[in-house]
Backbone atoms as SQL, in Angstrom:
CREATE TABLE atoms (id INTEGER PRIMARY KEY, chain TEXT, resi INTEGER, resn TEXT, atom TEXT, x REAL, y REAL, z REAL);
INSERT INTO atoms VALUES
  (1, 'A', 1, 'ARG', 'N', -18.706, -1.630, 14.463),
  (2, 'A', 1, 'ARG', 'CA', -18.584, -2.839, 13.666),
  (3, 'A', 1, 'ARG', 'C', -17.424, -3.673, 14.180),
  (4, 'A', 2, 'SER', 'N', -17.746, -4.852, 14.538),
  (5, 'A', 2, 'SER', 'CA', -16.705, -5.724, 15.056),
  (6, 'A', 2, 'SER', 'C', -16.673, -7.007, 14.250),
  (7, 'A', 3, 'GLY', 'N', -15.771, -7.851, 14.605),
  (8, 'A', 3, 'GLY', 'CA', -15.667, -9.125, 13.915),
  (9, 'A', 3, 'GLY', 'C', -14.510, -9.141, 12.949),
  (10, 'A', 4, 'PRO', 'N', -14.434, -10.181, 12.157),
  (11, 'A', 4, 'PRO', 'CA', -13.283, -10.351, 11.261),
  (12, 'A', 4, 'PRO', 'C', -13.293, -9.427, 10.044),
  (13, 'A', 5, 'ASN', 'N', -14.393, -8.730, 9.796),
  (14, 'A', 5, 'ASN', 'CA', -14.476, -7.908, 8.585),
  (15, 'A', 5, 'ASN', 'C', -13.427, -6.812, 8.539),
  (16, 'A', 6, 'ILE', 'N', -13.095, -6.221, 9.672),
  (17, 'A', 6, 'ILE', 'CA', -12.091, -5.159, 9.679),
  (18, 'A', 6, 'ILE', 'C', -10.719, -5.702, 9.286),
  (19, 'A', 7, 'TYR', 'N', -10.411, -6.916, 9.688),
  (20, 'A', 7, 'TYR', 'CA', -9.122, -7.515, 9.339),
  (21, 'A', 7, 'TYR', 'C', -9.086, -7.935, 7.880),
  (22, 'A', 8, 'ILE', 'N', -10.200, -8.430, 7.382),
  (23, 'A', 8, 'ILE', 'CA', -10.279, -8.809, 5.969),
  (24, 'A', 8, 'ILE', 'C', -10.154, -7.578, 5.091),
  (25, 'A', 9, 'ARG', 'N', -10.833, -6.505, 5.461),
  (26, 'A', 9, 'ARG', 'CA', -10.761, -5.265, 4.684),
  (27, 'A', 9, 'ARG', 'C', -9.346, -4.698, 4.705),
  (28, 'A', 10, 'ARG', 'N', -8.687, -4.750, 5.855),
  (29, 'A', 10, 'ARG', 'CA', -7.317, -4.248, 5.955),
  (30, 'A', 10, 'ARG', 'C', -6.365, -5.069, 5.090),
  (31, 'A', 11, 'PHE', 'N', -6.580, -6.383, 5.033),
  (32, 'A', 11, 'PHE', 'CA', -5.714, -7.236, 4.221),
  (33, 'A', 11, 'PHE', 'C', -5.868, -6.922, 2.740),
  (34, 'A', 12, 'PHE', 'N', -7.092, -6.698, 2.271),
  (35, 'A', 12, 'PHE', 'CA', -7.304, -6.425, 0.861),
  (36, 'A', 12, 'PHE', 'C', -6.959, -4.989, 0.483),
  (37, 'A', 13, 'ASN', 'N', -6.785, -4.096, 1.454),
  (38, 'A', 13, 'ASN', 'CA', -6.355, -2.735, 1.169),
  (39, 'A', 13, 'ASN', 'C', -4.842, -2.600, 1.205),
  (40, 'A', 14, 'THR', 'N', -4.132, -3.708, 1.365),
  (41, 'A', 14, 'THR', 'CA', -2.682, -3.658, 1.370),
  (42, 'A', 14, 'THR', 'C', -2.146, -4.108, 0.018),
  (43, 'A', 15, 'CYS', 'N', -0.902, -3.775, -0.225),
  (44, 'A', 15, 'CYS', 'CA', -0.260, -4.136, -1.481),
  (45, 'A', 15, 'CYS', 'C', 1.227, -4.332, -1.210),
  (46, 'A', 16, 'TRP', 'N', 1.942, -4.719, -2.213),
  (47, 'A', 16, 'TRP', 'CA', 3.387, -4.921, -2.135),
  (48, 'A', 16, 'TRP', 'C', 3.747, -5.831, -0.966),
  (49, 'A', 17, 'ARG', 'N', 3.189, -7.028, -0.983),
  (50, 'A', 17, 'ARG', 'CA', 3.412, -8.039, 0.065),
  (51, 'A', 17, 'ARG', 'C', 3.076, -7.508, 1.451),
  (52, 'A', 18, 'THR', 'N', 1.978, -6.817, 1.545),
  (53, 'A', 18, 'THR', 'CA', 1.425, -6.215, 2.775),
  (54, 'A', 18, 'THR', 'C', 2.327, -5.151, 3.393),
  (55, 'A', 19, 'LYS', 'N', 3.296, -4.617, 2.661),
  (56, 'A', 19, 'LYS', 'CA', 4.137, -3.539, 3.180),
  (57, 'A', 19, 'LYS', 'C', 3.623, -2.172, 2.746),
  (58, 'A', 20, 'GLY', 'N', 2.732, -2.126, 1.769),
  (59, 'A', 20, 'GLY', 'CA', 2.153, -0.886, 1.297),
  (60, 'A', 20, 'GLY', 'C', 0.663, -0.828, 1.578),
  (61, 'A', 21, 'VAL', 'N', 0.096, 0.372, 1.398),
  (62, 'A', 21, 'VAL', 'CA', -1.322, 0.592, 1.642),
  (63, 'A', 21, 'VAL', 'C', -1.915, 1.285, 0.428),
  (64, 'A', 22, 'CYS', 'N', -3.107, 0.864, 0.028),
  (65, 'A', 22, 'CYS', 'CA', -3.800, 1.485, -1.100),
  (66, 'A', 22, 'CYS', 'C', -4.506, 2.746, -0.617),
  (67, 'A', 23, 'ARG', 'N', -4.156, 3.883, -1.209),
  (68, 'A', 23, 'ARG', 'CA', -4.752, 5.170, -0.848),
  (69, 'A', 23, 'ARG', 'C', -4.950, 6.012, -2.095),
  (70, 'A', 24, 'LYS', 'N', -5.745, 7.074, -1.931),
  (71, 'A', 24, 'LYS', 'CA', -5.928, 8.036, -3.022),
  (72, 'A', 24, 'LYS', 'C', -4.663, 8.858, -3.234),
  (73, 'A', 25, 'SER', 'N', -3.990, 9.234, -2.146),
  (74, 'A', 25, 'SER', 'CA', -2.723, 9.960, -2.239),
  (75, 'A', 25, 'SER', 'C', -1.814, 9.497, -1.102),
  (76, 'A', 26, 'CYS', 'N', -0.525, 9.590, -1.325),
  (77, 'A', 26, 'CYS', 'CA', 0.453, 9.086, -0.359),
  (78, 'A', 26, 'CYS', 'C', 0.815, 10.161, 0.657),
  (79, 'A', 27, 'PHE', 'N', 1.184, 9.726, 1.855),
  (80, 'A', 27, 'PHE', 'CA', 1.643, 10.632, 2.901),
  (81, 'A', 27, 'PHE', 'C', 3.088, 11.039, 2.641),
  (82, 'A', 28, 'ARG', 'N', 3.585, 11.949, 3.460),
  (83, 'A', 28, 'ARG', 'CA', 4.990, 12.338, 3.391),
  (84, 'A', 28, 'ARG', 'C', 5.866, 11.162, 3.760),
  (85, 'A', 29, 'GLY', 'N', 6.954, 11.010, 3.064),
  (86, 'A', 29, 'GLY', 'CA', 7.857, 9.902, 3.341),
  (87, 'A', 29, 'GLY', 'C', 7.460, 8.610, 2.655),
  (88, 'A', 30, 'GLU', 'N', 6.369, 8.657, 1.891),
  (89, 'A', 30, 'GLU', 'CA', 5.929, 7.476, 1.159),
  (90, 'A', 30, 'GLU', 'C', 6.017, 7.748, -0.338),
  (91, 'A', 31, 'LEU', 'N', 6.248, 6.716, -1.085),
  (92, 'A', 31, 'LEU', 'CA', 6.278, 6.796, -2.537),
  (93, 'A', 31, 'LEU', 'C', 5.275, 5.813, -3.092),
  (94, 'A', 32, 'TYR', 'N', 4.772, 6.091, -4.307),
  (95, 'A', 32, 'TYR', 'CA', 3.923, 5.073, -4.905),
  (96, 'A', 32, 'TYR', 'C', 4.753, 4.306, -5.912),
  (97, 'A', 33, 'HIS', 'N', 4.592, 3.013, -5.897),
  (98, 'A', 33, 'HIS', 'CA', 5.398, 2.137, -6.740),
  (99, 'A', 33, 'HIS', 'C', 4.563, 1.522, -7.847),
  (100, 'A', 34, 'ILE', 'N', 3.371, 1.059, -7.504),
  (101, 'A', 34, 'ILE', 'CA', 2.454, 0.472, -8.468),
  (102, 'A', 34, 'ILE', 'C', 1.057, 0.985, -8.157),
  (103, 'A', 35, 'PHE', 'N', 0.112, 0.686, -9.014),
  (104, 'A', 35, 'PHE', 'CA', -1.271, 1.055, -8.778),
  (105, 'A', 35, 'PHE', 'C', -2.025, -0.130, -8.193),
  (106, 'A', 36, 'CYS', 'N', -2.907, 0.146, -7.218),
  (107, 'A', 36, 'CYS', 'CA', -3.756, -0.914, -6.661),
  (108, 'A', 36, 'CYS', 'C', -4.887, -1.232, -7.627),
  (109, 'A', 37, 'ASP', 'N', -5.504, -0.201, -8.152),
  (110, 'A', 37, 'ASP', 'CA', -6.500, -0.332, -9.209),
  (111, 'A', 37, 'ASP', 'C', -6.448, 0.959, -10.006),
  (112, 'A', 38, 'THR', 'N', -7.489, 1.311, -10.682),
  (113, 'A', 38, 'THR', 'CA', -7.429, 2.482, -11.553),
  (114, 'A', 38, 'THR', 'C', -7.420, 3.798, -10.791),
  (115, 'A', 39, 'SER', 'N', -7.856, 3.815, -9.531),
  (116, 'A', 39, 'SER', 'CA', -7.956, 5.088, -8.825),
  (117, 'A', 39, 'SER', 'C', -7.127, 5.174, -7.545),
  (118, 'A', 40, 'HIS', 'N', -6.469, 4.111, -7.130),
  (119, 'A', 40, 'HIS', 'CA', -5.694, 4.124, -5.894),
  (120, 'A', 40, 'HIS', 'C', -4.225, 3.824, -6.165),
  (121, 'A', 41, 'LEU', 'N', -3.371, 4.454, -5.367),
  (122, 'A', 41, 'LEU', 'CA', -1.931, 4.232, -5.450),
  (123, 'A', 41, 'LEU', 'C', -1.496, 3.282, -4.346),
  (124, 'A', 42, 'CYS', 'N', -0.474, 2.517, -4.611),
  (125, 'A', 42, 'CYS', 'CA', 0.121, 1.665, -3.584),
  (126, 'A', 42, 'CYS', 'C', 1.229, 2.480, -2.922),
  (127, 'A', 43, 'CYS', 'N', 0.955, 3.018, -1.746),
  (128, 'A', 43, 'CYS', 'CA', 1.903, 3.877, -1.039),
  (129, 'A', 43, 'CYS', 'C', 2.799, 3.023, -0.151),
  (130, 'A', 44, 'ILE', 'N', 4.104, 3.156, -0.363),
  (131, 'A', 44, 'ILE', 'CA', 5.080, 2.341, 0.345),
  (132, 'A', 44, 'ILE', 'C', 6.082, 3.262, 1.025),
  (133, 'A', 45, 'ASN', 'N', 6.455, 2.913, 2.241),
  (134, 'A', 45, 'ASN', 'CA', 7.492, 3.647, 2.943),
  (135, 'A', 45, 'ASN', 'C', 8.803, 3.483, 2.183),
  (136, 'A', 46, 'LYS', 'N', 9.634, 4.509, 2.193),
  (137, 'A', 46, 'LYS', 'CA', 10.878, 4.476, 1.416),
  (138, 'A', 46, 'LYS', 'C', 11.803, 3.337, 1.826),
  (139, 'A', 47, 'LYS', 'N', 11.769, 2.933, 3.084),
  (140, 'A', 47, 'LYS', 'CA', 12.676, 1.874, 3.528),
  (141, 'A', 47, 'LYS', 'C', 12.282, 0.508, 2.994),
  (142, 'A', 48, 'PHE', 'N', 11.046, 0.348, 2.521),
  (143, 'A', 48, 'PHE', 'CA', 10.610, -0.922, 1.957),
  (144, 'A', 48, 'PHE', 'C', 10.740, -0.978, 0.441),
  (145, 'A', 49, 'MET', 'N', 11.155, 0.118, -0.173),
  (146, 'A', 49, 'MET', 'CA', 11.289, 0.139, -1.632),
  (147, 'A', 49, 'MET', 'C', 12.464, -0.731, -2.064),
  (148, 'A', 50, 'PRO', 'N', 12.331, -1.394, -3.203),
  (149, 'A', 50, 'PRO', 'CA', 13.440, -2.230, -3.681),
  (150, 'A', 50, 'PRO', 'C', 14.610, -1.376, -4.159),
  (151, 'A', 51, 'ILE', 'N', 15.795, -1.906, -4.034),
  (152, 'A', 51, 'ILE', 'CA', 17.000, -1.224, -4.494),
  (153, 'A', 51, 'ILE', 'C', 17.120, -1.436, -5.990),
  (154, 'A', 52, 'GLN', 'N', 17.274, -0.342, -6.727),
  (155, 'A', 52, 'GLN', 'CA', 17.396, -0.454, -8.177),
  (156, 'A', 52, 'GLN', 'C', 18.858, -0.652, -8.546),
  (157, 'A', 53, 'VAL', 'N', 19.106, -1.679, -9.322),
  (158, 'A', 53, 'VAL', 'CA', 20.463, -2.028, -9.727),
  (159, 'A', 53, 'VAL', 'C', 20.564, -1.890, -11.232),
  (160, 'A', 54, 'GLY', 'N', 21.661, -1.332, -11.697),
  (161, 'A', 54, 'GLY', 'CA', 21.873, -1.316, -13.133),
  (162, 'A', 54, 'GLY', 'C', 21.970, -0.033, -13.765);
């Protein structure tokens, strides 16, 4: 399968300003911050996580 569909699908499977990826479970070194939908987690690398203040 070629064409723009692979890029469109990749864009819609991203989250957190395209720094995270929607998956069923996160890899090592990744944390989930928000949910993409009811069954997928937004997995983000630890270096892209926001700093919590307060």
